[in-house]
N, C-alpha and C positions, 0 to 999 in steps of 0.2 A: 532379366534384371542386370543392370550394369554393375561393374565391379565397385564403383563408388557407393551405390546403394547397398550392395552386399556388405561393405565395410561397416555400415551403420546398423547391420542386422546380425553381426557376428555372435553366434550362440555362446561361445566361451566368454566373450566380453560381457554379454548380458548376464550370465551366471555370476561373474565376478561382481558386477554392479549390484545385483540382487543381494549377494552376500554382504556387500558393503552397507546396503540399506539396513539389513537385519542387524548388523553389528552396530551401526550408528544409533539405533533406537533401543538397544538392549536394556538399558536402565531407565527408559522413559516410562513414567507412571501415567497410564491413561491412554487415550486415543487422540492422535493429531489428525485434523481434517485438512486435506489439501484440495483446493478447488482449481480445476482447469476451466478457462473461459474461452475456448477455441473449438469450433466444430471439428476441425481436423485432428486436434488432440483427442477429442471424444472418440472419433473413429479409430485412432491409433490405439488407445487404451483398450477398447473393446476387441478390436481385431487381433491384437497381439496378446490378449489375455493378461494384461499387466496387473489388473486388480488382484488376480489370483496369486501373483508372485509376492504380494506385499505382506509384511509381518502384521500381526494383529494390532500393533500400535499405530499403523498408518491406514487411514481411510481416504480413498480418492473419490471425489464427487464432481459431477459436471454442473457448470453454471450456464449463464445465458450467452454462450459463445457462437450460436448459430444465428446469423442475421435474419434469415427468413423466419426462423422460429419466434424471434422477438418482435416481428412486425405486427402491429395491432390489427385486429379484425376490421376496425374502421377504415384503415388504409386500403385493405383488400376491397371493401365495399365501395370506396371511392373509385378505385381502379375499374371495378365492374361497371359503375355508373358512367365512367368516361368511355368504356368500350361500347356501351349501348348507344352512344350518341351517333347521329348520322355523320357521315363524312369524317370519321375519326379512325385512326389506326393506333392501337396500343402496342407498344414494343416492350419486350421484357426478356430477362434471362430466364432460362427454362425452369429453374427451381421455384418460380412464383406461380406457375400455371396451375398447380394442384392444391395450393394453400387455401383452405376453406375460409370463405367470408361468412357472413351471417346466414345466408341462404343458398349460396352458389359458389362456384369457382370460375376462374378465367378459362379453364379447360372446358367447362360446361357452356360458358358463354360463346366460346369459339365454335363449339359444336352446333350452337344455335344460329351461327352466321355472323357473329361479330368478327371484325377484322383485327385479330390479335396475332402478333408475329414474334417468334423467338429470335433473338439476335445474340451475337457472341461478343459484341462490343457496343458501347454507346455511340461510337462513330457510325456503326451500321444504321442506327436509328436516324442519325443526321442525314445520311445518304437517302434513306427512305423519304425523309421530308423534302429533300431536294427533288426527288423524282415524282413526288405527289404534291405539287404546290396548291392543289385545290382541296387538300385534306389536312386536318390537324393531326400531327404525329406526337404521341405522348410516350415518353420513355419512363419506365418504372424504376426510379433510382432507389434501390434498397442495398444497404451494406454498411460496413464499418469503415474505418480510415483507409483500409486497403483499396477499396474500389472507388471511394469518393473522389480522389484526384482525377481518375479517368473520366468520371462523369462531369467534373468541373471542366476538363479539357474539351469535352463534347459541347458544353454550353458556350465556351469561348469560341470554338470553331463555328457554331451556329451563329454567334454574334458577328463574327468576321464575314460570314457569308450573307449576312443581312436577312436571315430567315425569319419569317413571321408566322410560321406554322409548326415550329418545333417547341415542345414543352417537356419538362421533367416533373414528375410527381415524386417529390423528395421524401424519403424516409431514412435519411442517413443518421447513423448513431456513432458515438465515440465510446471507447471501452473503459477508461479509468473510472468514470463516474458511477456506473452500476457496480463496479467492484467495491467502491467506497460505500455505496448504499447497502450492499449485501454484508459488508463488514460491520455496519452499524445495526443490522437486524438482530434484535435480542433473541429471536427464536432460532437463529442460525449461527453456529460456531464455525468460523473459518480461521484456521491457524496459519495458513500460507497459501499463496497463489502460484500456479504455473501460468505465466503470462503468455498471451497469444503471440505466435511467431510472425504471421503475416502482418498483423497490425503493427507490431514492433519494428518491422522494417521501415515503416513510415514515421512513427512517432518516436522511435528510439526507446531508451530506457528511462528517460527523464519523467515521462508521464506517470510512472508508477511510484516515484519517489515520495509523494505525499502519503501514500499508503504505508510505506515503511517508516517514515519519520514522524508522521502525525498520528497514525493509528497502530504503529508497532506490529505490522503484519509483514512477514518475509515475502519477497516476490522474486521469482526466477523466470526470466524469459527463456522459453524452452522450444526446441525444434520438434519435428514431427516423427522422426524415425524412432523405433523402439529403444535404441541406445540413448537417443536424445531424451526421451521420456524418463527412462530410468535414472539417467544422470541428473535431470532436473529434479526428480523426486528426492534423490540423495542430497542435493544441494539445499533444497528447501527443508528437508528433515533435519539436517545438521543445524540449520539456523534455529528451528523450533526447539531442538534439544538444548542448544546453547543459550536460548533466550535472547537472541539477537534478531534484528530486523533491518534488512537492507535489500537493495535491488541487485541481483546478480544476473549475468548474461551467459547462459549456457550456449545460446545459439549465435555465438560471436562470429561464426564463419559467414553469416549474412546480416545480422543485426548490429548496427553501429550505435554508439552511445547517443549520437545526435540524430539518428534515424535518417530520413531522406528530406533534407530541407527544401529541395526544389518541389517535391510532391506536396509538402505542406504549404508552401507558398502558393502553388496553384490552387489547392483546396480552399485556402482562406481568401483567395482573390474573389472567388465566386460564392463561397458559403460563409456563414457566421454561426456561432453557437446559439442554441435555443433549447428550451425545455422539450422533452420528448417522452412519449408513452411507450413503455416496454411491456410487451405481453407478459403477463404473470407477475412482473415486478412493480408495475405502475408508473406514475409520472416521476421522472428524475430530472431535476434542474440541470440545465446546461449540458445535457447528455446527447443532444441532437444537433444537426446542422441544417440550417435553412438557407435558401437562396437569398443573397443580398439584394437590397433595393435596386441597385443599378442594373441587376439582371432579372428583375421581377417579372418582366414580360415573358420569361421562359418558365415561370412557376405555374404549373398546371392547376394547383389548388387555388391560386389567386386569380389566374387569368381566365379559367373556364368554370362557369357556374353550372353545377349539376345537383340534382336531388339525390342525397345519399340516405339509404335506409338506416334506422337506428341500429347500432351494433348489438349483436346478440352472441354471447359466449355459448359454445356447445354444451349441452347438459351432460354432466358427469365427467367432463374432460378435466384432468388435473395437470394439463400441460404447464400451467403457471407454476405449480409447486415443483414440477420436474425442473423447470428452467431456473428456479431459485436454489436447486440442490437440496430441497427439503425432503423429497422422496425420490426413490429410484423409479424408472419407468414401469417396472413390473408391479409396483404398488398402486398404480392407477387401475381402477376397476374395469376400464375399457380396453386395457392393453391386451393384445392378441385375441380379443373377443370381438367387440364392435369396431375397434380401431386397429387397422392393419395397413401396410403400405399400399395395398390395392384399394382400400376404402378408409383413408385416414380421417379421423375426426379432428385431431389437433395438428398444428404445424410441426410439432416435434416428431411426428411420424412421417411427414411429407418430405422434408429436406434430407438429402443424403448425409448431412452433417448433424441431423437431429439426434438427441439422446435416445428417443424411443425407436427411431429407425435403426440405430446402431444396436440397441439391445435386442430388437426383433431379429436382425440379421445374424448376429453373432451369439445369440443365446442369452437366456436369463442368468444373471449373476447373483450369487448370494451376498 
């Protein structure tokens, strides 16, 4: 571990921050609910035992911050249908391989002989298309604003190369819209958000301002290390206690107010907002990104016709309720029984950033 990382894990500073959190909420009547919407935050909270350090007035819950987890079953089914085509290569990041569709996974289809390849960059998929001009190469574009610019860059590169066999099956999503949807849910009380760090490096802090100004919900952009998390909780808790709502930036060492304008420019050169389906949350207006008309020839859903089976949600799986923060993973009847990392039923157990996977790995929390 580097000295820099050790500095963000200093035990004494952590104790001091925990003491400050306890002091800040001493006179608070009731329980404040703070939601994080970032898979890496989820893992940090579980792995460092941060929930156990909180006073009784502070409840931390996990929201839909894992991009793989919120990808719809219908998307996986379409990816499978594409993989089953003759002369087709499906390329993907590794975390999509084990996500269950209605009846199978990409991992199972690969074992049956489908040409499915794990890549580490969308540009790897472009190179595969260059080397296999007689085959259609489909990249599974899944992710939030963090990865979308890189996929936009791959499409621009394919366009410049004049490729006619490279496609993207897009399932890109944007984060502020589901946060607004969860805030409006009458069954869910969210008093404040710990906003995602990676996403915020791209969109900046401006994207969360409507939550604070229009919906009166405190927002704190927070880093990943334990001291980041504790300071983010402290900042959010102080806002809740004071009855104020604004966007604060705890992660200012990387996140700028304006974010990354060049990344956003590239992203919106290729993509445009659209409605999107979030597993567990449902259809959310303007929360997705689809490929623009001028790049439509790279859109796998529009350019390649396949028969896709009707989507079927797994019986008994409460992944949707976990993603909305309405239940903890251990409240799902399948957790640690039928649903384990070796045999996942829902996507929340598949991804390394999923709430169920984190709860399984680091123990059940009360």
